[in-house]
Residue frames as qw, qx, qy, qz and C-alpha x, y, z in Angstrom:
[[0.927, 0.357, -0.033, 0.108, -27.99, -16.24, 9.08],
 [0.710, -0.494, 0.214, 0.454, -24.34, -16.96, 9.51],
 [0.276, 0.895, -0.240, -0.256, -21.84, -14.68, 7.67],
 [0.903, 0.108, 0.230, 0.346, -19.28, -16.22, 5.33],
 [0.333, -0.613, 0.317, 0.643, -15.87, -14.84, 4.20],
 [0.638, 0.713, 0.253, 0.144, -15.58, -13.23, 0.77],
 [0.390, -0.388, 0.272, 0.790, -12.80, -11.69, -1.13],
 [0.438, 0.837, 0.301, -0.125, -13.99, -8.92, -3.36],
 [0.543, -0.080, 0.372, 0.749, -11.66, -7.95, -6.36],
 [0.183, 0.869, 0.266, -0.375, -12.23, -4.50, -7.50],
 [0.544, 0.063, 0.385, 0.743, -10.98, -3.39, -10.92],
 [0.029, 0.510, 0.035, -0.859, -11.11, 0.25, -12.04],
 [0.632, 0.652, 0.387, -0.161, -13.38, 1.22, -14.96],
 [0.584, 0.712, 0.009, 0.390, -10.62, 3.35, -16.40],
 [0.547, 0.072, -0.269, 0.790, -7.53, 5.26, -15.65],
 [0.156, -0.492, -0.069, -0.854, -9.75, 8.35, -15.08],
 [0.722, -0.547, -0.269, -0.327, -11.83, 6.43, -12.44],
 [0.815, -0.181, -0.327, 0.442, -8.73, 5.25, -10.79],
 [0.284, 0.282, -0.140, 0.906, -7.36, 8.81, -10.52],
 [0.435, -0.540, -0.097, -0.714, -10.71, 10.10, -9.17],
 [0.843, -0.415, -0.339, -0.041, -10.73, 7.35, -6.56],
 [0.677, -0.050, -0.305, 0.668, -7.19, 8.08, -5.49],
 [0.019, 0.407, -0.063, 0.911, -7.99, 11.71, -5.26],
 [0.637, -0.549, -0.253, -0.478, -11.08, 10.99, -3.08],
 [0.866, -0.301, -0.340, 0.210, -9.07, 8.79, -0.78],
 [0.524, 0.196, -0.215, 0.800, -6.34, 11.35, -0.47],
 [0.196, -0.428, 0.002, -0.882, -8.83, 13.99, 0.63],
 [0.691, -0.458, -0.502, -0.246, -10.47, 11.68, 3.08],
 [0.055, -0.570, 0.532, -0.624, -9.93, 12.67, 6.75],
 [0.849, -0.409, -0.076, -0.325, -11.68, 9.67, 8.48],
 [0.355, -0.515, 0.763, -0.160, -9.81, 7.57, 11.01],
 [0.296, 0.142, -0.914, -0.239, -9.56, 3.92, 10.29],
 [0.105, 0.253, 0.864, -0.423, -12.15, 3.22, 12.94],
 [0.398, 0.494, 0.156, -0.757, -14.48, 5.65, 11.27],
 [0.394, 0.332, -0.646, -0.564, -13.84, 3.97, 7.82],
 [0.186, -0.043, -0.980, -0.049, -14.51, 0.50, 9.04],
 [0.240, 0.414, 0.626, -0.616, -17.77, 1.81, 10.91],
 [0.444, 0.499, -0.110, -0.736, -18.96, 3.29, 7.56],
 [0.486, 0.318, -0.709, -0.400, -18.35, 0.01, 5.79],
 [0.019, 0.057, 0.953, -0.296, -20.41, -1.95, 8.19],
 [0.482, -0.077, -0.317, -0.813, -23.86, -2.77, 7.09],
 [0.798, -0.187, 0.252, -0.515, -26.91, -4.89, 8.35],
 [0.980, 0.128, 0.105, -0.107, -25.90, -8.04, 6.33],
 [0.825, 0.290, -0.062, 0.481, -22.13, -7.52, 5.65],
 [0.337, -0.903, 0.163, 0.212, -18.95, -5.77, 6.79],
 [0.646, 0.647, -0.298, 0.276, -15.66, -5.02, 5.24],
 [0.782, -0.610, 0.013, 0.127, -12.91, -6.22, 7.50],
 [0.554, -0.458, 0.376, 0.585, -9.80, -5.52, 5.41],
 [0.573, 0.812, 0.097, -0.052, -8.62, -3.84, 2.35],
 [0.596, -0.331, 0.403, 0.610, -5.41, -3.85, 0.34],
 [0.429, 0.882, 0.183, -0.059, -4.96, -0.91, -2.15],
 [0.591, -0.296, 0.306, 0.685, -1.84, -0.32, -4.10],
 [0.064, 0.548, -0.278, -0.786, -1.06, 1.55, -7.39],
 [0.198, 0.106, 0.897, 0.380, -2.38, -1.24, -9.62],
 [0.365, -0.112, -0.405, -0.831, -5.60, -1.16, -11.74],
 [0.692, -0.357, -0.575, -0.250, -7.25, -3.34, -8.98],
 [0.072, -0.445, 0.626, -0.637, -7.55, -3.80, -5.32],
 [0.490, -0.172, -0.854, -0.025, -8.88, -6.29, -2.78],
 [0.384, -0.400, 0.351, -0.754, -11.21, -6.28, 0.19],
 [0.248, -0.068, -0.949, 0.180, -12.13, -8.93, 2.76],
 [0.529, -0.285, -0.092, -0.794, -15.84, -9.15, 3.59],
 [0.117, 0.157, 0.929, -0.313, -17.95, -10.96, 6.13],
 [0.458, 0.116, -0.173, -0.864, -21.39, -11.35, 4.51],
 [0.717, 0.156, 0.577, -0.359, -24.45, -13.50, 4.26],
 [0.746, 0.496, 0.406, 0.181, -24.28, -13.48, 0.42],
 [0.451, 0.013, 0.297, 0.842, -22.17, -11.82, -2.33],
 [0.022, 0.693, 0.497, 0.521, -25.28, -9.86, -3.33],
 [0.417, -0.847, -0.254, 0.210, -25.15, -8.09, 0.08],
 [0.528, -0.355, 0.194, 0.747, -21.63, -6.96, -0.66],
 [0.244, 0.316, 0.503, 0.767, -22.69, -5.64, -4.14],
 [0.210, -0.843, -0.464, -0.173, -25.72, -3.87, -2.48],
 [0.516, -0.703, -0.053, 0.487, -23.26, -2.22, 0.15],
 [0.506, -0.069, 0.356, 0.783, -20.78, -1.16, -2.74],
 [0.083, 0.595, 0.522, 0.605, -23.66, 0.49, -4.68],
 [0.367, -0.856, -0.359, 0.057, -24.93, 2.29, -1.54],
 [0.536, -0.638, 0.076, 0.548, -21.50, 3.70, -0.95],
 [0.389, 0.872, -0.111, -0.275, -20.95, 4.75, -4.54],
 [0.497, -0.442, 0.677, 0.315, -18.01, 2.42, -5.30],
 [0.678, 0.390, 0.601, 0.167, -19.72, 1.23, -8.38],
 [0.303, 0.942, -0.017, -0.143, -18.92, 4.73, -9.97],
 [0.110, -0.806, 0.569, 0.125, -15.23, 3.71, -9.84],
 [0.161, -0.332, 0.929, 0.036, -14.92, -0.13, -10.03],
 [0.819, -0.049, -0.426, -0.381, -16.35, -3.42, -11.25],
 [0.365, -0.471, 0.705, -0.385, -16.37, -6.00, -8.56],
 [0.760, 0.006, -0.609, -0.228, -16.21, -9.74, -8.46],
 [0.546, -0.530, 0.472, -0.445, -16.89, -11.52, -5.09],
 [0.631, 0.193, -0.751, 0.022, -15.45, -14.96, -4.21],
 [0.795, -0.544, 0.044, -0.264, -16.52, -16.96, -1.19],
 [0.212, 0.583, -0.744, 0.249, -13.57, -18.30, 0.74],
 [0.886, -0.300, -0.305, -0.181, -13.95, -21.75, 2.32],
 [0.793, -0.244, -0.244, 0.502, -10.58, -21.49, 4.09],
 [0.031, -0.910, 0.100, -0.400, -9.25, -18.63, 6.08],
 [0.787, -0.339, -0.219, 0.467, -5.94, -18.52, 7.92],
 [0.040, 0.928, -0.030, 0.369, -4.33, -15.53, 9.46],
 [0.602, 0.132, -0.524, 0.588, -0.92, -15.41, 11.21],
 [0.096, -0.431, 0.308, -0.843, -2.26, -12.75, 13.47],
 [0.757, -0.383, -0.064, -0.525, -4.69, -15.19, 15.00],
 [0.784, 0.040, -0.539, 0.304, -1.94, -17.58, 16.03],
 [0.623, -0.753, -0.145, 0.153, -1.01, -17.40, 19.79],
 [0.085, 0.935, -0.341, 0.042, 1.96, -15.10, 20.49],
 [0.602, -0.514, 0.609, 0.055, 3.98, -18.30, 21.42],
 [0.880, 0.426, 0.208, -0.027, 3.80, -19.60, 18.00],
 [0.611, -0.317, 0.390, 0.612, 7.22, -20.15, 16.36],
 [0.382, 0.544, 0.497, 0.558, 5.91, -19.01, 13.07],
 [0.120, -0.956, -0.223, -0.145, 4.48, -15.76, 14.71],
 [0.573, -0.709, 0.148, 0.384, 7.85, -15.23, 16.48],
 [0.562, -0.078, 0.419, 0.709, 9.83, -15.41, 13.28],
 [0.178, 0.794, 0.410, 0.412, 7.45, -12.77, 11.72],
 [0.318, -0.919, -0.101, 0.211, 8.57, -10.42, 14.53],
 [0.574, -0.356, 0.348, 0.650, 12.07, -10.37, 12.80],
 [0.377, 0.419, 0.562, 0.606, 10.50, -9.10, 9.62],
 [0.004, 0.381, 0.138, -0.914, 10.03, -5.29, 8.96],
 [0.245, 0.617, 0.731, 0.156, 6.69, -4.35, 7.40],
 [0.078, 0.074, 0.124, 0.986, 6.19, -1.05, 5.55],
 [0.054, 0.571, 0.760, -0.305, 2.90, 0.33, 6.95]]
């Protein structure tokens, strides 16, 4: 089956679950490669995540179905911290996929991003 793109919006159960999640992540010693390998499953894969200090965060998934994402989240214990809604994305654009000669991509090279 072909994998589709999904955005998962994760909302913390409570302030306590948010703090526990942040503590767990602060103690995590995995490399980014190890993290992404751990979030790769038979029918889905997390390919990006955006986590700030808010009561929610986002993940980009490639998956056959939204239920496959929910099964992966449950298997990894994320359900202990968050509620998740998954939305299929029918359109995906990423400036990083443009050729280096792109005028838009060249203009981005003038911007400093806090990593």
